[in-house]
N, C-alpha and C positions, 0 to 999 in steps of 0.2 A: 487486569489489564490498565486499570484507572488508579487516581490516587485513592480510590475506595479497598481498595484487595489489600488485607492481612492478616491472610492466612500465612500459616505455613507452609515450608516442602514435605510432602510427604517424605518419608521415614526412605523409603525405599528410593525416590530420588535423590536421598541424602546421600546415600548410598553408590549411586552412580552419580554422583559428584567426586565422589573420590580424586578419580584421576585429577580431575582440575584442579579442585585445593591443594596437590601438589606442585600441579604450575604457575601455580596463583602466588606461590611463596616468593616469586622470583619477582616480579611484581612491586614494585616501590613508588609513594609518589614521584620520586625523584625523576622518573619516568614518564612524567604529563609536564608541559612545557607551560608557563604561565600565560596569563590571557593580556590582550590588548589593557588600554585604559580607556575608551570609549565607552561613555555613559550609556547604559542599557533603556532602552527606550521603555513610553510604557504599557503594558500590558492587554489593559482595556482598551476594544477598538472604540472608536465613536458610530452614532449610527449611521447604518448601511448606507444612508440614503446620503448623508454628507460625503464626498469625497478626502477618502484622507490624502495628508500632505504626505510625500516619500521622504525618505529620512535614510539614502543613503552614506553606506560607510565612506566611501570616498567616489568623486568626480572623476573617471576614470581619462587618459589625456584624448585629445581628438584624436577622432577616427584615421584611421592609416588609410592607407589608399586600398580602395578593394574591402575593405571591414564595411560591413552592413552594419549600423547604428543599432544597439540594440539598447538602448537606454544606459540611466547613469549605472542600474544595478545589476549588469551584467560583466563583471571584469574577467579581463582578456591577457595571457599571460605566457610570455615566451622564453626559450631558453636564455636569453640573455639582461633577464630581468635581474638583481641581486636577490642571492634567497632570503635578506634581510627584509628586505625591501617587500616580499610577497608573502615573508611568514607575519610580520608588522600589520598585514592589511588581514588576511586570515585569522591573526587572535584580536584584531580589532572589529571583524564581524562576528567571530563568536561568542566575545564581550556580549555584545550588542542582542544577541540572539539565543544566547544558551539560557535565556528562564522567561520569551519572550513568548511563551506558549500564544497567545488568544491576541497576540501584534497584528500588524499591518504589514512589515516589512516584508523584500522580497528579495532574497540573492544569488547568484548564477554564480561560481568561478571556475573560467576556463584555461586548461593550459595545452597551448601550443605544442606539437611534438616537439621529443627531450626530455632531457632529465631534468629532476625538480628536487633540491634537498633542502624538502620542508614537510614541519608537522601541524595536518588539516585539520583541524579540529571542527566537526562540522553540530551547528546548533540548528534549532528552527528553522525553517523555509531557508533551508540554505541546500544548491547542489552543487556538487564538484563533480567535474566533468571534464575528460581530455577530447580535443579534438582532432585525433588522429584516424587514418582509416583499421587501424588494428589497435586495441587497449595495448599491447605491449610498445604504441608508439609515446606514450607518452607513460613515464617511470619515473613514481613516487619515489624518492630514497625515506623513508621516515616514515607517517600514517597520514591516514586518512581515515580515521576514527571516531567514535561516539561513545561517550565515555559516561557511567553513570550518577545519579542528580541523587542530594540529600530523603530520604525516606526511614520518618522516625518508625512508621510500619514494617518497616522491611527488622529482621534480624539482625541485617550486615549493614543500618542504615544507610543506604546507595540502594539505588534499583533503578530501573529503566522502563517504567510500566507507562509513564507519560510519553516519552521517546517519538515523537510521533512526526510527521513531514518534513520529509530533510529526504535526499539519497545518495548516493555516489555511481557513478557510469562512466565508461570506455575508456580502464586509464587499467594503470599497473603498478602494484604496490609494492615495495621490499623493505621489509619495516626493519628497521634498524634496531627497535628492542625487538623483547623477546617472540611480541605478534603485533597482529594490527587488530584492534578494537574496533567494533562492531554493535552496540550494544543498543538495543534499540526494540519497539514494538513495531505497532501496525504502523502504514503508509511509509515506512521508513525504508523503499528497496533501493538492493543492490543489483546492479545489471551488467554485466559486459566486463565486468573486471577479471587481472590476473592478479590475486596476492602470491607474491614470491619467497612464501613463507606459512606462519601457522595464520587459523582466522580463528580471535574469540570473539561468542556472542553473547558476552551478560557481563551485568559493569563491576563485576566483584564480590568475593568472599560468600558466596550464596546471595547475592541482594538479588530482587525480581526482576526477569522479564520476561514479555508477551508476546510473541504475535511476530514474527521477521518475515521477512520474504528471500532470495537468493534465486535469480534469474543469468543465463548465458555466461557463468563465471565458472573459474578454476582457481582450487586452490590446492598449493604445491602442498603444502605442509599438511600438519591435521587442522582437524574445527574443532572449537572447544563450545557446546552446545551452552554446559552447564547448566543453568536456573530457566535457559527459555523451557516455557509451558507447550508453546506450542510453534509449528516452523515448517513454513515451504521450502525446498532445492528442486529448481526445476530448468531442465536443458543442461547439467553443467558439468563438471568434470571436480571429484573430490580423488586429491595424489596420497594424501594421508587420511587415518581415520575419522569419523564421524564420533568424538564422544556423550555419552549421555544421552537422555529424554526424560522427561518429565508424562506430558500426556498425551502429545499426538503431532509427531514428527512427521513431516510425506516428501520423499525424495521420487519424482516423475521426469525418467527418461538420463537417470545420473549416472554415469560411468563412474564406479567408486562406492556409488552407495551402500550400505549397512543391508543387511539381509531383511526381510521381511524377517519382523516378529510379536506385531501390536499380540495381546496388551501388554507383551511385560518381554524384553525395551518396546516400548512402544511406537516400533515403524512400522510406516508402509508404505512400498516400496512398490512400483512400477516401471518396470523395463525400458517403455519408451512411453511419450508423450504423446496423445493421440492424432493433434490436430495442432499446428504451434504456427505461429509466424511475431517475431522479436522488433521492440522500440525502437519508433524510429530515432536518427542521432543526428546533430548536427556533427561535420567533419572539413578540414581542408582538404582541398585532393592538388596534386602534386606538384601545382603550379602556385596553392595558397589561396587558393579562390573557395569561399565557403559553399557549403551543401549541404544535404542531409539525405541519409543512404536511406534505404524502407527496405529493412530485409523480407526476404519471399517466402512465403508460405511451405510450412515441412509437415510430414505428416509420418507418426510412428516415429519421431526424432528421438533421438538425445547423445547428451556429450555438447559442448560450446558451437555457436556458427561460424565462431573466425578461429579455428583451431588449422585448420586446413592450411589458411592463409587468404589471399586477395580473389580468388575463386567464389566467397560467400556468394551464392543464390541475393539476388534484390536489385533495386533499380535506384540508382543515385538522380536529387534534385538540385540543379542550381538554385541558389538562396532568392535569385531575381523573381522566380517562380510563387514566391508567398509571399504576403500580404505582413510584412512587422508589425505588429501591433502592440501599442501603448496606452494604458492604465488610462489615460484622458481622453481612448476612441470612441468614438458612442457606436453602439448596436448596430445602428443603420449607415457609416463610414463598412464596419468590415463587414457587413452584409452585403452589401454594394460588392467591395471587394470577392468573397466568395460566389456572389453571382457571377462575376464573371471569370469565375473558373478559377481564382487563386486559391492558392493553397493558405495558410493560416500561422505564423510563430508566433506566440503568447507572452510579451518580453515580464518580464515580473513585476508582479504590483498585484491591484484589487480590481476589477473591473465590476464594475456597476452599472447594469445593463437593462432598460427599459423595456426589452423585447428582447425576445430570444435569436441566438445565432442560430444561421438558416443553414447545414451543408445540404445543399442537390446534385452534387456533380460529382462523379462515381471518381474511386481513386482518392480524393481527398483529404491529405494528411493536415489534424489542426496538432498541433505540437508546442508544451510549454515551456518554460528553461526555468528556475525559480522558485519552482513552485506557484505558480500564479491562479490568482482565485476569481471564479464567475459568482456574481452573484446575483438575483431578480433584484430590482428598487418595485415592480408594479404584481407581483404574484405570475407572472408567464413564467415559462421553463426556460434556461439559459443559454440550452442546448435540445435541437431537434434537426436529428438525419431525416433525409427520404429514403425508403427502401431501394438502394444503389449501391454496387459493389463498391467494395476495396476499401472504403472508409476508415481513415486509420485515425484515432483522439488518444492522445495520449501527453500525460507528466499534467497534471491539473485536478483543479479541488472547485468543488462548489459548496457554496455557501448559503442555506435558504433564506431568506429577507423579507421582512415583519411582514408582509401580505403573505399568505398561504395562496403557494404554491398547488396546482394539482399533478406535476409531477415535473422535476428539476431538467430529467435529460431522457430524451424518448428518441425509442430508436426504431425507425421504421414504424409505418403507421398502423393501427390494428387492422386485423386482418391482411397484414400482407404474407406474402406466399409464393413469390419470389426465391427459385435457388442460387446462392452467394455462394456453395461449398468451392466453387472454385478460384474465390475469391472474396475470401466473406468480408466484414466489420469488423473492427477491431477498437477493444477500450483497454488503454493499457494506464498502470497508475491513475484512475481518476478516481479520488477520491474525497464522500460527501460528507457533512455538517448540517446536523440541523440544531442549532446556538452552537453557542460556543465560543465566538467572537463579540458575537449579539445575538439578540431576538432572533430565533426564527421560523419557519412553520411550512411544513409540506406536508401533502398527503402521503406521496411515495416519492423515492429518491429518482430510483430508474425503473422504465421500462422499454424491454428487449423485446420488440413484434419483428423483428425482420430476420430469416432463418439461417444459421449458421453462423453466428455471430459468435466473436470469441471474448471473453472477459477473462483481462489477465490481472489479476492482484488489482483487489478494488477493496475499498474501505468504505462501508457506509455505515455513518455513525449517527446517532440519537445525541448528543452530549449529556453525559451524566457529572460534567463539571465544570467551569467556566462560567462567563454569561448568558442572563434568558433560559436559564436551565430551571424546568419545572414541571411536574404532568401536566399541567393546566397553561403552560405557558411555551416551550418548546414541542409542540406538539407534531406528531408522524407519524401513520398508521404504518406504512410496510419500506422498507427498506429497496428490497429488490423484486422486481415484475418481470417471469419469462415468460412471455406469452408464442415465441417463433421456435420452430422446431429445429433440432438439428444444431443448436446450440452447446458449448463449451466451455467453462468457467475454471479457469486455475486461482487457484486462492483467490475463495470469495470468503471476505468478514465483514458480518453484517448486525451489528448491535445493538442495542435498547428503545429499539421502535414499539409501539405500543399494543400490535395487533402483531399478525405474521413480521417476522424477520423478514423473508422468503419466499415466495410461491412463484412454485415453477408450474409452467400451465400448458409449454411443447414438447410436445413428442422429442426423445430421442436428445435427450438433452442427456448435459455428462459436466461433474463438478471433477475434481483434483482437489481435494483441501476446503471445507466448512468449518470456519471459529465465530463462532458466533453468543453474547451475554443477551439473556434476557435482558428488560428493563428493573433497574434497580429499586424504580420508584412509583409503583402501583398502588394507592393507595386502601386500597380494601379487593377483597374476592372479587368483589361485586363489577368492580370497576378496572377488570381486567379477567372477563369470563367472555370465551368464545362459543359458537352455536354449538359444540361439539364437547363442551366442558369445561373444567377449568380452567385459568389462563389460555395461552396460546401459545401452538407448535411455537421455535424457530422458521423449521425446514416444510413447507408443507409442497406436497406435488399435489396434482390437482387431482380427481376421482376418476376424471376420462383417460389419464395420462395411461399408456398401454408399456413405453420402452422410457426407461428412466435410468443411468448407472451413477454413484457416488462411490467416491473413494477416503476417510480420514479426518470425518466429522468431529466435531467438541463442542459440544450447549455446556454453557456454564449459567449458575442461579446466582445471585448475590440481591435477596427483597431485604432493604433496608431503612424498610418504614418503621421499623417495629412489629410486625402485623405477619403473621401466617399465613401469606401468599403460595401456593400451588398449580403448578402446571400440570395437570395430565401427561404429556409427552411431551418429547423434542422434538420429535421426526414423527412428523403425520402423511401418509402413504397410501396407495391404494396397493392393497397384497392381493399381484397378478404376478404369472413368472418373470413378465419380463423387466421388473423395479426390481431392483436390487442393491444393495446399500453392504456397505465393507468398510469396517473397520471404524467405529463411532464409539463416545461414550460421553456421558454427560459429569457434571461433576459440581456438587454445592461445595460454592468456599466461602460464604457464609453468611451474614444475615439471620433470619427466618424462614421458615418455609422452603419450600423445592422444587423438586423435579422426582416425579411419582413413576413415569417409563424414560428409557431412553426413543426408540424406535415403537410408534405402535402399542402393540402389548406386550411387548419383548424388554427387558432388561430390568435391574431392582430399583428401590426409588434411593432417590440420595434427598436425605431433609432429615432439616434438625441440626447437624452440625458436619464436619467436612467425611466427602466420602465420593468415588467415583461408579461408575455402574458404565464397565465396557462390554459392546456387542458385535462378537467378532464380524454377526454376518446374516443378513434376512433380507429372504426369507431365508 
């Protein structure tokens, strides 16, 4: 999933790519527009204690009456703006952000209701979204696309393995060439989008791609999965075929999903999603006023929330109820607003915090625009949520700081016992990094203590490339610890931590889709040995847990230090009737050593050379 991966696509996957290869013949370089001429910013960030200067692509005009001040890196367009002007700005931002993987610039491009003839190529830390009440209120004739990057390790010379940290939301796309391309890996969600044609999820010609997320979306045509090694589609509608699959493709509450077939084809299909609530979003009401819509809770759901029109369940909040934060605001300033009962809208940028932001009021919405980053400068957490009903946190990056934090985000206090089943806390599109932009340390990225919390598309990543990367540099024990009961996770991506990736201690937990790479860089077996044997399992369910269920899990090994490193097992669970796992796979990607068993004592070794070990059910 990173630049280090250089294995080939398996022969059976190449066979499944046949349809995609026929279709890609019609794509030519001429279908991709030229980028703008703005010089890209440097990719290396300054020391996190320094406040990096903003590098806006352009300063928008003075704010019209009624439009809130969203800062210089939020661009808002309406249909009266000449298409050439919008296109030039989109190209300018993309030129700056195309390779700016570890940079500090952040952008949100927002479209008011209407039609736009543009081709929006989406780079790092760029969000493209509509401001309509329905996705169909904003119609992009052209594309909202992510393209591949040069990769000498890929047979195709191109890949999407590091196409992270970008998003598309709440709009429709009418492709004007043969498809809309969204070639991504982790932390690049497409939500609440209507694709009026074909959706293409790989970079082309068999180039690698690894790990994406699609929710509350309708695709009228076929979806070309291609080389995507794993993917979660949730509560959506597929009008045409879903082609291909490599290792782990999960469909939860998807109308038109392919039938269950794991491991060949590698499809895990749940007819409904047990409990969901979609991500809040900014929109304009009929009077042109900015508001935030907060979708309601659904049980046993399938299909999109918006297909039935304006009767969508939820509530609407005026923008005046939000504190609109800028990266120059201090934690103290933001906390004062939260203490007064304000919701929080984080505009694009990097927020250096000397203390945790504290959410104490129920139903508080914390919403990021343009992938804002929160980083602790003093070793505290960046966010602590009290054990209260209905808090929503969505659309934020969390970067560990130089001073080690015990935890970066904490939901509820230890030993919280309140039920939140009627109004859960939710975390959506929340992404953690330990190292990458700078050296960072944290023992645990996320601890969930509150019962009934919904986790919806979360990537916790101890960096394997970038700045401040090394076994003794970007140290981190565990990505996610769940102590609360009744917690449900969709799209749980947890990678490269130095002990367990995920520890689940709560009862009645559920995970729908799990993707994890073990750490690349243990220097020796002795340095990476747990109390129960060689290595550390990726996913551990606590020995006292009596009820837990998970579907569609992939755990991958690539030990790159030239040392024979072994993990006794990928998944470690108590063997009791109420703990059930469905459709798991381990994969040896490259390097040395590997994984001996898939779950407990079940599964074949994947050691020494490319191989996979699927297990359909356990126990």
